C-alpha positions in Angstrom: -121.0 286.1 132.4 -120.5 282.8 132.5 -121.9 280.7 135.5 -124.1 278.8 135.6 -124.4 277.8 131.9 -126.6 275.2 130.8 -126.6 271.2 130.1 -127.7 269.7 127.1 -130.0 266.6 126.7 -126.3 264.7 126.2 -125.5 266.1 129.8 -122.5 268.0 128.1 -121.8 271.3 126.6 -121.8 270.4 122.8 -119.6 273.2 122.0 -116.8 272.6 124.2 -116.2 268.8 123.3 -114.6 266.4 125.9 -111.4 267.4 127.9 -108.7 265.4 129.9 -107.2 267.9 132.1 -103.7 266.6 133.3 -102.1 268.0 136.6 -98.3 267.8 136.1 -95.8 268.9 139.1 -93.8 266.9 142.1 -95.3 266.5 145.3 -96.5 269.4 147.5 -96.9 271.8 144.6 -100.7 272.4 145.3 -102.1 269.7 142.3 -104.6 268.2 144.3 -105.4 272.1 145.4 -105.9 272.8 141.5 -107.6 269.6 141.1 -110.6 270.0 143.3 -110.9 273.9 142.9 -111.2 273.4 139.0 -113.4 270.6 139.8 -115.9 273.1 141.8 -115.9 275.6 139.3 -116.5 273.5 136.3 -119.6 271.8 137.8 -120.7 275.2 139.2 -120.7 276.3 135.1 -122.9 273.0 134.8 -120.1 271.1 133.2 -119.9 267.1 134.2 -116.4 267.4 135.8 -114.9 264.9 138.1 -111.2 264.5 139.9 -109.8 261.0 139.3 -106.8 261.4 141.9 -104.1 258.7 141.6 -103.3 258.5 145.2 -107.0 258.1 146.5 -106.9 255.5 144.1 -103.6 254.0 144.9 -105.1 254.3 149.2 -108.3 252.7 148.2 -106.7 249.8 146.6 -103.6 249.2 149.1 -104.5 251.2 152.4 -102.5 253.9 153.8 -98.9 254.7 153.4 -97.2 252.2 155.7 -98.7 249.6 153.9 -96.8 250.3 151.2 -93.6 248.2 149.8 -90.5 250.1 151.0 -89.5 250.8 147.3 -92.8 252.1 146.1 -91.9 255.9 145.6 -88.8 255.2 144.6 -87.3 256.3 141.1 -88.1 253.9 137.9 -85.3 251.4 137.8 -84.6 251.3 141.2 -88.4 249.2 142.4 -88.6 245.7 142.4 -90.6 244.1 139.4 -93.4 243.2 142.1 -93.5 246.7 142.8 -93.1 247.9 139.2 -96.2 245.3 138.2 -98.6 246.7 141.4 -97.9 250.5 140.6 -98.5 249.9 136.8 -101.9 247.4 137.5 -103.0 251.0 139.1 -102.4 253.2 137.0 -103.9 251.5 134.3 -107.2 250.9 136.4 -107.3 254.3 137.5 -107.2 255.0 133.3 -109.8 252.9 132.4 -112.1 254.2 135.0 -111.4 257.8 133.5 -112.2 256.3 130.3 -115.1 254.9 131.0 -116.5 257.8 132.6 -115.7 259.9 129.4 -117.0 257.1 127.0 -119.9 255.2 129.0 -121.1 257.7 131.7 -121.4 260.9 130.0 -118.6 262.7 131.3 -117.0 265.9 129.6 -114.3 267.0 131.7 -112.0 264.3 133.6 -108.9 265.9 135.8 -106.3 263.8 136.3 -104.7 264.1 139.6 -101.0 262.5 139.4 -97.5 263.5 138.9 -97.1 263.1 135.3 -94.0 264.0 135.6 -92.0 262.7 132.5 -92.8 263.3 128.7 -93.2 259.4 128.4 -95.9 259.5 130.9 -97.7 262.6 129.4 -97.0 261.4 125.8 -98.7 258.3 126.9 -101.9 260.2 128.1 -101.9 261.6 124.9 -101.6 258.5 122.9 -104.8 256.8 124.7 -107.2 259.7 124.9 -106.4 261.4 121.2 -108.2 258.5 119.3 -111.2 258.5 121.2 -111.8 262.4 120.3 -110.8 263.7 124.0 -108.5 266.9 124.3 -105.1 266.4 126.3 -104.7 269.5 128.3 -101.8 270.0 130.8 -101.6 272.1 134.5 -98.1 272.1 135.3 -97.7 273.4 138.9 -93.9 274.8 139.5 -92.5 276.0 142.6 -89.2 276.6 144.3 -89.9 278.0 147.2 -89.0 276.1 149.9 -90.9 277.8 152.2 -94.0 277.5 150.6 -93.3 274.1 149.9 -92.7 273.4 153.4 -95.8 275.0 154.1 -98.0 272.8 151.5 -96.6 269.4 153.3 -97.5 270.7 156.7 -101.3 272.0 156.1 -102.3 269.0 153.4 -99.9 266.1 152.9 -99.2 265.2 157.0 -102.9 265.0 157.5 -103.5 262.8 154.8 -104.4 258.7 155.5 -100.6 258.4 154.3 -99.3 259.8 157.5 -102.2 259.4 159.9 -100.6 258.5 163.4 -97.1 259.4 162.3 -94.9 261.7 164.3 -94.6 264.9 162.4 -91.3 265.4 161.8 -90.7 261.8 161.1 -93.7 262.1 158.3 -92.2 265.5 157.0 -88.7 263.7 156.8 -90.3 260.8 154.7 -92.5 263.1 152.6 -89.0 265.2 151.6 -87.4 261.6 151.0 -90.5 261.5 148.0 -90.2 264.9 146.8 -86.2 264.1 146.4 -87.0 260.6 144.2 -89.2 262.2 142.4 -86.6 265.3 141.4 -84.3 262.7 139.9 -86.8 261.8 137.0 -88.9 265.0 136.8 -89.0 266.5 133.6 -90.5 269.8 132.6 -93.3 270.4 130.1 -91.2 271.8 126.8 -93.8 270.8 123.7 -94.8 273.8 122.2 -97.7 271.6 120.3 -99.1 270.8 123.3 -102.2 272.8 125.1 -100.6 273.8 128.5 -101.0 276.2 131.6 -97.9 276.8 133.8 -98.5 278.0 137.3 -95.2 279.0 138.7 -95.0 280.0 142.7 -98.9 279.4 143.4 -99.6 282.5 140.7 -96.6 284.3 140.3 -96.5 284.0 136.6 -98.8 281.9 134.3 -97.6 281.0 131.2 -100.4 279.9 128.8 -99.6 277.6 125.6 -102.1 276.9 122.4 -105.3 276.9 124.5 -108.1 276.4 122.5 -111.8 276.6 122.9 -114.4 278.4 124.7 -113.9 276.1 127.9 -110.3 275.8 127.8 -110.2 279.4 127.8 -112.7 279.7 131.1 -110.4 277.1 133.0 -107.2 279.7 132.4 -109.1 282.7 133.3 -110.1 281.0 136.6 -106.6 279.5 137.4 -105.5 282.9 137.2 -107.6 284.0 140.1 -106.9 281.2 142.6 -104.3 280.7 145.2 -103.9 278.2 147.9 -103.3 280.0 151.1 -105.1 279.5 154.1 -108.0 281.6 155.2 -111.9 281.3 156.2 -114.7 282.4 154.8 -117.7 283.8 157.3 -121.3 283.9 155.9 -124.1 285.6 157.6 -127.4 287.2 157.0 -128.4 290.8 157.6 -130.2 292.1 160.4 -134.4 292.3 160.5 -135.8 295.4 158.6 -138.2 297.4 159.6 -140.2 296.5 156.9 -139.7 292.9 156.1 -140.6 291.0 153.0 -140.4 294.3 150.5 -137.5 294.7 147.9 -138.7 297.9 146.9 -138.5 299.4 150.5 -135.3 298.7 151.0 -135.4 299.9 154.7 -133.5 300.2 157.2 -132.6 297.9 160.5 -135.4 297.6 163.1 -134.5 298.0 166.8 -133.6 294.2 167.0 -131.6 294.0 163.8 -129.2 296.1 165.2 -129.1 294.2 168.3 -128.7 291.3 166.1 -125.6 293.2 164.2 -123.7 293.9 167.6 -124.3 290.1 168.6 -122.8 288.9 165.3 -119.7 291.6 165.7 -118.8 290.1 169.2 -119.9 286.4 168.3 -117.4 286.6 165.5 -114.5 288.4 167.1 -114.7 285.8 170.1 -114.5 283.3 168.0 -111.7 284.2 166.2 -109.8 285.1 169.0 -110.4 282.0 170.6 -109.3 280.0 167.2 -105.8 282.2 167.6 -105.2 281.0 171.2 -105.7 277.2 170.2 -103.7 277.3 167.6 -101.1 279.4 169.1 -100.4 276.0 171.5 -98.9 274.3 168.6 -97.3 277.5 166.5 -96.3 280.3 169.3 -95.6 282.6 166.6 -99.2 282.2 164.8 -100.7 285.5 163.8 -104.1 286.6 163.6 -104.8 287.0 159.5 -106.7 290.3 158.6 -110.5 290.0 158.2 -112.5 292.3 155.9 -116.4 292.4 155.5 -118.3 292.4 152.5 -122.0 292.7 151.8 -124.6 294.2 149.5 -125.4 298.1 148.8 -128.9 297.3 150.2 -129.4 299.7 153.5 -130.2 296.3 156.1 -127.1 294.9 155.0 -124.7 297.8 155.0 -126.2 298.8 158.7 -125.3 295.1 159.7 -121.6 296.1 159.0 -121.6 299.3 161.1 -120.5 297.7 164.5 -117.5 296.6 162.5 -117.1 299.7 160.5 -117.0 301.2 164.1 -114.5 299.4 165.1 -112.1 299.8 161.9 -112.5 297.2 159.8 -112.4 297.7 156.2 -116.0 297.3 154.6 -116.5 296.3 151.0 -119.9 297.0 149.2 -120.9 294.8 146.0 -124.2 295.9 144.0 -124.0 292.4 142.4 -124.5 291.1 145.7 -128.0 292.4 146.1 -131.2 290.4 146.7 -132.8 288.2 144.1 -135.5 290.8 142.5 -139.1 289.2 142.8 -140.8 291.5 140.0 -144.4 291.5 140.3 -144.5 289.1 143.4 -142.9 291.3 145.9 -144.3 291.2 148.9 -146.6 288.4 148.4 -147.1 285.5 150.3 -146.8 281.7 149.1 -150.9 281.9 149.2 -151.2 285.0 147.6 -148.6 284.4 144.7 -150.5 280.7 144.0 -153.8 282.3 144.1 -152.4 285.5 142.0 -150.5 283.6 139.2 -151.1 279.9 139.9 -149.8 278.7 136.4 -146.1 280.5 137.1 -146.7 279.1 140.7 -146.3 275.7 139.6 -143.9 276.4 137.2 -141.4 278.0 140.4 -142.3 274.4 142.0 -141.1 272.6 139.1 -138.2 274.4 138.0 -137.0 276.3 141.2 -133.6 277.4 140.1 -134.3 278.4 136.4 -138.1 279.9 136.8 -138.4 283.3 137.1 -141.7 285.6 138.0 -142.6 288.4 135.5 -140.4 291.1 135.6 -137.8 289.1 138.2 -134.9 287.5 138.2 -134.6 283.4 138.4 -131.5 281.8 140.5 -129.7 281.1 137.4 -129.6 285.3 136.9 -128.5 285.6 140.2 -125.8 283.0 140.0 -124.9 284.8 137.0 -124.7 287.9 138.3 -122.2 286.7 141.4 -119.8 285.7 139.1 -117.6 288.8 139.5 -117.8 288.3 143.3 -116.8 285.0 143.1 -113.9 285.2 141.5 -112.9 288.4 144.0 -114.0 285.8 146.5 -111.2 283.4 144.7 -108.2 286.1 144.5 -109.0 287.3 148.2 -106.1 285.7 150.8 -107.6 287.5 154.1 -110.3 286.0 156.1 -113.6 287.5 154.9 -116.9 288.4 156.4 -120.0 287.9 154.2 -123.0 289.6 155.3 -125.7 289.4 152.5 -129.5 288.1 151.6 -130.5 284.5 151.9 -130.9 284.3 148.2 -127.1 285.3 147.9 -125.8 283.5 150.9 -127.2 279.9 149.0 -126.1 280.5 145.8 -121.8 281.6 147.5 -122.7 278.4 149.8 -123.4 276.3 147.0 -120.5 277.1 144.7 -117.8 276.9 147.7 -119.4 273.4 148.5 -120.0 272.2 144.9 -123.1 271.3 145.3 -125.7 271.0 142.4 -127.1 274.1 140.9 -130.9 272.4 141.7 -130.0 272.5 145.5 -129.5 276.3 146.0 -133.3 276.9 146.5 -133.9 274.3 148.4 -131.4 275.7 151.2 -132.9 277.5 154.6 -130.1 279.5 155.9 -131.6 281.3 158.7 -130.9 284.7 160.6 -129.3 283.7 163.8 -126.6 281.5 162.1 -123.2 282.1 161.5 -121.4 279.6 158.6 -117.7 279.1 158.9 -115.8 277.5 155.8 -112.5 276.6 155.4 -111.2 275.7 151.8 -108.4 273.3 151.8 -106.7 271.0 149.4 -108.7 268.5 149.6 -112.2 270.5 149.7 -114.2 272.7 151.6 -115.0 272.1 155.6 -117.7 273.9 156.9 -119.8 274.2 160.7 -122.5 276.5 161.7 -122.5 278.3 164.6 -125.8 279.7 166.4 -125.3 283.1 168.2 -129.0 284.5 168.3 -132.1 283.4 168.4 -134.4 286.2 166.9 -135.6 283.9 163.9 -137.3 281.7 166.2 -140.1 284.1 166.9 -140.1 285.4 163.1 -140.6 281.9 161.7 -138.5 280.4 158.8 -137.7 282.4 155.8 -138.1 285.6 158.1 -135.8 288.5 156.0 -136.3 287.4 152.9 -137.9 290.2 151.1 -140.8 287.7 149.4 -142.0 284.4 149.1 -139.9 283.2 145.9 -141.9 280.5 145.2 -142.1 277.3 147.5 -140.0 278.3 150.6 -136.5 276.9 151.1 -137.2 273.0 152.7 -135.8 273.0 156.3 -133.1 270.1 155.1 -130.2 272.5 155.3 -128.5 273.8 158.4 -131.1 272.8 160.9 -130.3 271.7 164.3 -132.3 271.9 167.6 -132.0 275.7 168.7 -132.7 276.3 173.0 -136.2 278.2 173.4 -135.4 282.1 172.9 -137.6 282.9 175.9 -134.7 280.8 178.0 -132.4 283.5 177.4 -133.2 287.6 178.1 -133.4 289.6 175.1 -133.2 286.6 172.9 -129.6 286.3 173.4 -127.2 283.6 173.9 -123.8 283.7 175.5 -120.7 282.3 173.2 -119.8 279.5 175.4 -123.1 278.5 174.9 -123.7 278.6 171.0 -123.2 275.0 169.2 -121.5 274.4 166.3 -122.2 272.0 163.8 -120.2 269.8 161.1 -121.0 269.9 157.4 -121.6 266.2 157.6 -123.8 267.0 160.7 -126.3 269.2 159.2 -126.3 268.3 155.6 -124.3 265.1 155.0 -121.9 264.0 152.7 -121.5 265.5 149.3 -121.0 262.7 146.7 -118.1 264.1 144.7 -120.2 263.1 141.5 -123.0 265.8 142.5 
């Protein structure tokens, strides 16, 4: 298992060296999606990685698309001298930023997101970075299926800042014009000495050439498991069990836990129905994507999925998704732990991600255990509902959002919240829906099998909730559930995290 790894004093994995990953391909071939997904995975491994997008840098310097010279996307030789100089300056400036990040800021893997469409451009990258001891590794995305290309354009490119406020049909036509211009000069990678990967038709076929070393091999393995199809991932905690705060008990759901499971099913299915109706206003042919339900093998999680199983949904159990093992502190409160194991308690406060109590697991151990689940999640093309323990959801959410591993123990994922996550080419968006107020009278962290060091801080997914007494039975109608965006609840994420 590989995730997450470790960081040396230099901030780098000593055995991997420095790598420049240069994506290659015509527009709308999923290069940005590959870049962002790979960046998220590498940072999960503990690698100091960063995406450098030529399109984003150009927009930063020149503004959105309608501010560009008319010949900006014309082929080489058909651009004015002024436009050519402008393009060169923007590219050279970004290459200098990549160089500085690798040589002065301790970066290990830079991901260069640009077309890099010609042999000359790729040779220039090797000439620039090879003397610096940086391994240059190419990922070429090839797609000849116009349905996939059109889907990529509509799903991603037309929502980019270049086409903000444009008429959709006009924007689609303009982007196809860009593609046709690039096709005139595009040269696929053929050099047998280059380390490269070719991804053909979104993973239909993958060609690997001259890959070296552990980290490059991990990158290839990851690329073999991703896709760019639209889907939604939902995260929710299991219902309350008869014996809380006990790992060994593995008890069944309490009566209120069974009510919670019914509330979760009703709320999620209503939410999916409403989203489909909204989507059909712009696309009458839109169809509901299939939903699969994943859970751990622990009894309270399995029983929380029961209403979905009775309705015919496929349930998949993963033993890797069992909650973190508390070892000797099972069933103890924070005060009891501090009294019985004061030195261990202090270490858990100082290093909440890596510390493990005697005969227990750390969050690092749990993250390593979850790696097969993460790869299954990357491969899955249906919508997924994951019903799991708070510790497991902290790890999965951190991976999907590209957060730092030290953020994992700090998250407060409360019972009664349904987290909606939507992967896209430019990152992950998430919203939190409140469908049950059972946790209000149970207190923070209810449902965890034990208190593991310092309780999770309440800065994650916190928001005002109506008093549970205002609604009969602690329930809330779907219409009153408030949805919070990720930015509202957690704030912006720096790409350098």
